[in-house]
Backbone as CSV, one residue per row, in Angstrom:
resi,resn,N_x,N_y,N_z,CA_x,CA_y,CA_z,C_x,C_y,C_z
1,UNK,111.941,78.711,79.464,111.660,80.018,79.954,110.771,79.395,81.481
2,UNK,111.115,79.550,82.943,110.402,78.951,83.726,109.397,80.212,84.290
3,UNK,108.152,79.687,84.501,107.212,80.667,85.307,107.289,80.510,86.456
4,UNK,107.457,81.845,87.138,107.637,82.189,88.325,106.261,82.144,89.029
5,UNK,106.269,81.069,90.179,104.847,81.066,91.036,104.668,82.097,91.957
6,UNK,102.996,82.619,92.150,103.126,83.803,93.272,103.184,83.194,94.156
7,UNK,103.894,84.032,94.971,104.037,83.875,96.816,102.700,84.006,97.143
8,UNK,101.950,83.045,98.010,100.533,83.022,98.003,100.688,83.338,99.678
9,UNK,101.653,83.639,100.103,101.672,83.720,101.793,101.119,85.229,102.633
10,UNK,100.190,85.109,103.231,99.688,86.164,103.775,100.604,87.433,103.773
11,UNK,102.284,87.379,104.233,103.003,88.321,104.392,102.996,88.997,103.301
12,UNK,103.104,88.149,102.212,103.245,88.651,100.521,102.155,89.358,100.203
13,UNK,101.246,88.890,100.370,99.772,89.820,100.051,99.643,91.188,100.664
14,UNK,99.889,91.062,102.023,100.151,92.402,102.441,101.127,93.253,102.296
15,UNK,102.447,92.685,102.261,103.529,93.571,101.499,102.851,94.142,100.007
16,UNK,102.496,93.227,99.410,102.055,93.979,97.964,100.858,94.939,98.248
17,UNK,99.625,94.603,99.190,98.690,95.497,99.371,99.119,96.852,100.130
18,UNK,100.261,96.877,100.818,100.916,98.298,101.357,101.594,98.773,100.038
19,UNK,102.065,98.185,99.162,102.827,98.896,98.211,101.846,99.580,97.122
20,UNK,100.600,98.990,97.094,99.788,99.560,96.111,98.927,100.620,96.552
21,UNK,98.896,100.113,97.981,98.334,101.191,99.002,98.630,102.730,99.078
22,UNK,100.015,102.637,98.874,101.276,103.887,98.930,101.113,104.480,97.910
23,UNK,101.070,103.777,96.860,101.110,104.410,95.203,99.698,105.043,94.855
24,UNK,98.929,104.649,95.597,97.460,105.207,94.976,97.358,106.523,95.856
25,UNK,97.814,106.419,97.085,97.720,107.414,97.896,98.609,108.371,97.806
26,UNK,99.610,108.292,97.023,100.150,109.108,96.462,99.744,110.020,95.204
27,UNK,98.972,108.941,94.245,97.807,109.537,93.224,97.052,110.506,94.123
28,UNK,96.257,109.937,95.012,94.986,110.675,95.875,95.817,112.111,96.691
29,UNK,96.820,111.883,96.877,97.352,113.020,97.714,97.638,114.584,96.690
30,UNK,98.140,113.717,95.435,98.243,114.660,94.467,97.299,115.494,93.730
31,UNK,96.167,114.912,93.317,95.178,115.223,92.636,94.183,116.117,93.804
32,UNK,94.328,115.753,95.202,93.429,116.791,96.275,94.342,117.687,96.426
33,UNK,96.037,117.938,96.612,96.339,119.120,96.794,96.861,120.102,95.712
34,UNK,96.513,119.217,94.353,96.543,120.232,93.387,95.299,121.593,93.333
35,UNK,94.520,120.718,94.431,93.091,122.032,94.053,93.390,122.384,95.490
36,UNK,94.434,122.772,96.261,94.747,123.539,97.391,93.503,123.081,98.279
37,UNK,93.844,121.594,98.584,93.481,121.262,99.888,93.853,119.925,100.549
38,UNK,94.081,119.533,101.574,94.665,118.641,102.394,94.146,117.506,102.682
39,UNK,94.762,116.273,102.542,94.072,115.007,102.558,92.722,115.243,103.749
40,UNK,92.834,115.502,104.989,92.102,115.231,105.885,90.852,116.349,105.691
41,UNK,91.394,117.618,105.383,90.330,118.266,104.697,89.253,117.634,103.836
42,UNK,90.127,117.361,103.149,89.296,116.610,101.787,88.237,115.417,102.338
43,UNK,88.717,114.571,103.201,88.115,113.423,103.919,86.987,114.028,104.786
44,UNK,86.780,115.404,105.569,85.846,115.671,106.072,84.853,116.294,105.048
45,UNK,85.147,116.975,103.976,84.030,117.449,103.180,83.567,116.316,102.065
46,UNK,84.416,115.131,102.099,83.830,114.332,101.202,82.620,113.455,102.101
47,UNK,83.297,113.128,103.269,82.185,112.716,103.933,80.984,113.176,104.459
48,UNK,81.180,114.781,104.690,79.693,115.330,104.558,78.682,115.603,103.445
49,UNK,79.309,115.622,102.381,78.986,115.511,100.848,78.496,114.596,100.808
50,UNK,78.386,113.111,100.895,78.092,112.165,100.654,77.282,111.048,101.970
51,UNK,77.500,111.717,103.386,76.672,110.873,104.160,75.968,112.307,105.112
52,UNK,76.195,113.451,104.937,75.338,114.589,105.395,75.797,114.792,106.668
53,UNK,75.080,115.936,107.194,75.727,116.633,108.785,76.099,115.353,109.736
54,UNK,76.908,115.646,110.421,77.539,114.200,111.127,78.024,115.029,112.678
55,UNK,78.203,114.439,113.834,78.805,115.133,114.689,80.321,115.053,114.602
56,UNK,81.048,115.677,115.241,82.490,115.701,115.206,82.924,114.384,115.893
57,UNK,82.588,113.476,116.518,82.763,112.547,117.011,82.757,111.475,115.833
58,UNK,81.676,111.514,115.280,81.004,110.630,114.051,82.160,110.724,112.985
59,UNK,82.351,111.875,112.637,83.400,112.542,111.683,84.769,111.429,111.847
60,UNK,85.458,111.975,113.160,86.568,111.570,113.581,86.659,109.937,113.378
61,UNK,85.571,109.576,113.655,85.460,107.842,113.581,85.808,107.211,112.007
62,UNK,84.727,108.015,111.319,84.640,107.589,109.669,85.602,107.965,109.248
63,UNK,86.347,108.962,109.475,87.973,109.295,108.794,89.280,108.916,109.294
64,UNK,88.928,108.169,110.718,90.298,107.830,111.611,90.847,108.980,111.731
65,UNK,90.588,110.264,112.567,91.474,111.265,112.592,91.154,111.956,114.473
66,UNK,91.963,111.682,114.894,92.003,111.951,116.337,91.161,113.346,116.919
67,UNK,90.385,113.490,118.110,89.864,114.670,118.444,90.598,115.707,118.314
68,UNK,91.925,116.080,118.412,92.835,117.220,118.112,92.867,117.587,116.865
69,UNK,93.352,116.639,115.836,93.357,116.836,114.410,91.740,117.227,114.309
70,UNK,90.756,116.385,114.531,89.337,116.999,114.213,89.304,118.590,114.434
71,UNK,89.189,118.801,115.466,89.587,119.918,115.749,90.334,121.313,115.183
72,UNK,91.423,120.885,114.701,92.277,121.963,113.734,91.660,122.065,112.573
73,UNK,91.100,120.614,112.223,90.843,120.607,110.745,89.195,121.372,110.516
74,UNK,88.806,120.998,111.232,87.271,121.986,111.485,87.058,123.124,111.551
75,UNK,88.200,123.557,112.564,88.657,125.019,112.697,89.103,125.831,111.119
76,UNK,90.013,125.187,110.556,90.619,125.342,109.455,89.502,125.633,108.094
77,UNK,88.681,124.641,108.331,87.654,124.425,107.271,86.506,125.801,107.503
78,UNK,86.017,125.928,108.833,85.199,127.074,109.009,85.919,128.331,108.731
79,UNK,87.087,128.206,109.105,87.979,129.942,108.924,87.670,130.206,107.382
80,UNK,87.504,128.826,106.311,87.245,129.222,104.942,85.818,129.250,104.681
81,UNK,85.049,129.009,105.693,83.607,128.986,105.294,83.192,128.321,104.541
82,UNK,83.825,126.795,104.468,83.204,125.730,104.227,82.536,124.494,104.719
83,UNK,82.572,125.078,106.179,81.754,124.343,106.995,81.122,125.307,108.355
84,UNK,79.944,124.573,108.770,79.878,125.391,109.966,79.196,124.440,110.874
85,UNK,79.300,125.000,112.344,78.977,124.466,113.309,77.106,124.520,113.847
86,UNK,77.118,123.437,113.879,75.638,123.597,114.845,75.115,123.097,116.217
87,UNK,74.878,123.233,117.049,74.236,122.352,118.275,73.558,121.308,117.988
88,UNK,74.102,120.310,118.814,73.632,118.833,118.352,71.971,118.935,119.333
89,UNK,71.082,117.918,118.522,69.778,118.078,119.157,69.748,117.525,120.123
90,UNK,70.392,116.407,121.070,70.455,115.901,122.206,71.572,115.737,123.302
91,UNK,72.633,116.377,122.257,73.850,116.182,123.291,74.320,117.711,123.451
92,UNK,74.192,118.293,124.626,74.691,119.576,124.593,75.781,119.964,124.316
93,UNK,77.001,119.055,124.484,78.237,118.819,124.657,79.013,118.613,123.366
94,UNK,78.150,118.310,122.065,78.592,118.150,120.863,78.079,119.278,119.688
95,UNK,79.195,119.070,118.931,78.793,119.743,117.814,78.317,118.841,116.428
96,UNK,77.374,119.403,116.082,77.200,119.186,114.277,77.873,119.901,113.271
97,UNK,78.183,118.780,112.394,79.388,119.862,111.671,78.335,119.490,110.095
98,UNK,78.173,120.871,109.287,77.489,120.651,107.952,78.317,121.510,107.041
99,UNK,78.027,121.207,105.525,78.596,121.718,104.832,77.832,123.129,104.626
100,UNK,78.416,124.079,104.198,77.857,125.547,103.879,77.662,125.464,102.173
101,UNK,76.916,126.673,101.692,77.169,126.354,100.232,78.129,126.341,99.680
102,UNK,79.485,127.125,99.994,80.389,127.380,99.596,81.225,125.833,99.618
103,UNK,81.171,125.496,100.732,81.860,123.992,101.006,81.199,122.725,100.304
104,UNK,79.582,122.974,99.890,79.148,122.180,98.729,79.716,121.968,97.421
105,UNK,79.667,123.426,96.895,80.252,123.681,95.549,81.507,123.440,95.463
106,UNK,82.604,123.479,96.198,84.008,122.933,96.478,84.323,121.771,96.153
107,UNK,83.460,121.165,97.243,83.931,119.591,97.323,83.379,118.973,96.212
108,UNK,82.288,119.455,95.993,81.490,118.706,94.375,82.712,118.754,93.382
109,UNK,83.247,120.097,93.217,84.312,120.265,92.210,85.765,119.451,92.495
110,UNK,85.885,119.764,93.229,87.237,118.687,93.762,87.172,117.345,94.025
111,UNK,85.619,116.940,94.331,85.623,115.573,94.363,85.643,114.902,92.816
112,UNK,84.815,115.516,91.934,84.924,115.465,90.523,86.112,115.020,89.966
113,UNK,87.122,116.207,90.135,88.726,116.019,90.215,89.320,114.526,90.406
114,UNK,89.042,114.442,91.664,89.768,113.519,92.403,89.023,111.971,91.376
115,UNK,87.843,111.910,91.655,87.394,110.700,91.050,88.174,110.455,89.624
116,UNK,88.207,111.725,88.964,89.281,111.176,87.611,90.051,110.980,87.569
117,UNK,91.111,111.543,88.555,92.766,110.912,88.774,92.935,109.591,89.432
118,UNK,91.455,109.281,90.045,91.640,107.863,90.649,91.051,106.940,89.660
119,UNK,90.294,107.314,88.798,90.433,106.468,87.476,91.162,106.035,86.719
120,UNK,91.722,106.985,86.498,93.339,106.966,85.907,94.366,106.090,86.387
121,UNK,94.181,106.913,87.517,95.487,105.653,88.705,94.955,104.285,88.772
122,UNK,93.995,103.570,88.496,93.360,102.343,88.489,93.307,102.029,87.181
123,UNK,93.605,102.809,86.405,93.293,102.267,84.540,93.959,100.743,84.381
124,UNK,94.688,100.115,84.823,95.216,98.923,84.922,94.316,97.643,85.324
125,UNK,93.356,97.907,85.868,92.427,96.920,86.116,90.935,97.380,85.232
126,UNK,90.551,96.333,84.746,89.249,96.683,84.393,88.283,96.869,85.192
127,UNK,86.618,97.496,84.740,85.471,97.725,85.937,85.092,96.171,86.446
128,UNK,85.415,95.317,85.833,84.986,94.138,86.426,86.103,93.273,87.332
129,UNK,87.647,93.833,87.216,88.643,93.463,88.066,88.551,94.427,89.256
130,UNK,88.218,95.860,89.145,88.284,96.435,90.279,86.598,95.903,90.977
131,UNK,85.720,95.261,90.812,84.324,95.353,91.480,85.087,93.959,92.340
132,UNK,85.656,93.122,91.680,86.036,91.718,92.332,87.256,91.949,93.407
133,UNK,87.882,92.810,93.303,88.972,93.504,94.067,88.514,94.317,95.338
134,UNK,87.303,94.968,94.989,86.305,95.595,95.900,85.860,94.623,96.810
135,UNK,85.042,93.584,96.300,84.858,92.505,97.155,85.517,91.524,98.110
136,UNK,86.720,91.428,97.466,87.720,90.906,98.050,88.182,91.573,99.435
137,UNK,88.813,92.849,99.156,89.219,93.645,100.165,88.024,94.199,101.241
138,UNK,86.652,94.189,101.185,85.513,94.056,101.960,85.751,93.046,102.781
139,UNK,85.954,91.591,101.785,85.539,90.898,102.780,87.243,90.571,104.284
140,UNK,87.989,90.790,103.157,89.425,90.798,104.086,89.139,91.982,105.239
141,UNK,88.867,93.151,104.809,88.728,94.011,106.428,87.910,93.862,107.242
142,UNK,86.592,92.978,106.976,85.193,92.772,107.819,86.135,91.500,108.528
143,UNK,86.641,90.369,107.872,87.164,89.536,108.930,88.095,90.117,109.638
144,UNK,89.253,90.942,109.504,90.222,91.340,110.084,89.812,91.754,111.219
145,UNK,88.748,93.195,110.922,88.040,93.987,112.112,87.519,93.033,112.876
146,UNK,87.156,91.901,112.679,86.159,90.849,113.809,87.154,90.004,114.231
147,UNK,88.101,89.833,113.812,89.263,89.259,114.729,89.663,89.987,115.708
148,UNK,90.106,91.458,115.616,90.210,92.338,116.416,89.470,92.535,117.255
149,UNK,88.031,92.688,116.821,87.102,92.958,118.228,86.758,91.689,118.891
150,UNK,86.963,90.611,118.619,86.906,89.451,119.459,88.057,89.031,119.964
151,UNK,89.808,89.769,119.374,90.332,89.338,120.492,90.593,90.569,121.442
152,UNK,89.949,91.801,121.382,89.534,92.738,122.307,88.824,92.320,123.645
153,UNK,87.802,91.248,123.259,86.930,91.069,124.054,87.473,89.525,125.092
154,UNK,88.364,88.990,124.241,88.631,88.000,125.144,89.955,88.699,126.006
155,UNK,90.573,90.079,125.957,91.453,90.450,126.579,90.587,91.083,127.854
156,UNK,89.337,91.379,127.884,88.765,92.383,128.541,88.461,91.641,129.771
């Protein structure tokens, strides 16, 4: 029996990472949609739960949604009385979004279910392996982001 060598190329690593991401995204989407919520609404509520009130621009940057998508999502969440808009303290053109009591109650419940689903989805790795993977992915993301920033600066 011959042992297969693992392909160490960057493209292979990227493909494996993308496949894992796709599968974990399906787990995440299933756990969130089972609780009558879409992924973008969950992301907004989760950011507000863990980071506190934020401007629409900050939220959009944090969860990577366009201005138009953010407006639609905030309108949807406001209609459900899960978030409220307040005037920005220093910018009259901006709104600050915060959770309502109902929003905090719902996202706390939904997040707990999502957390359980992610624990199950990642049960193929030990806690130690997940910690190592997290550290490696943070380093990879930080390095790749710095390269993009540097390349953008060189193009200017």
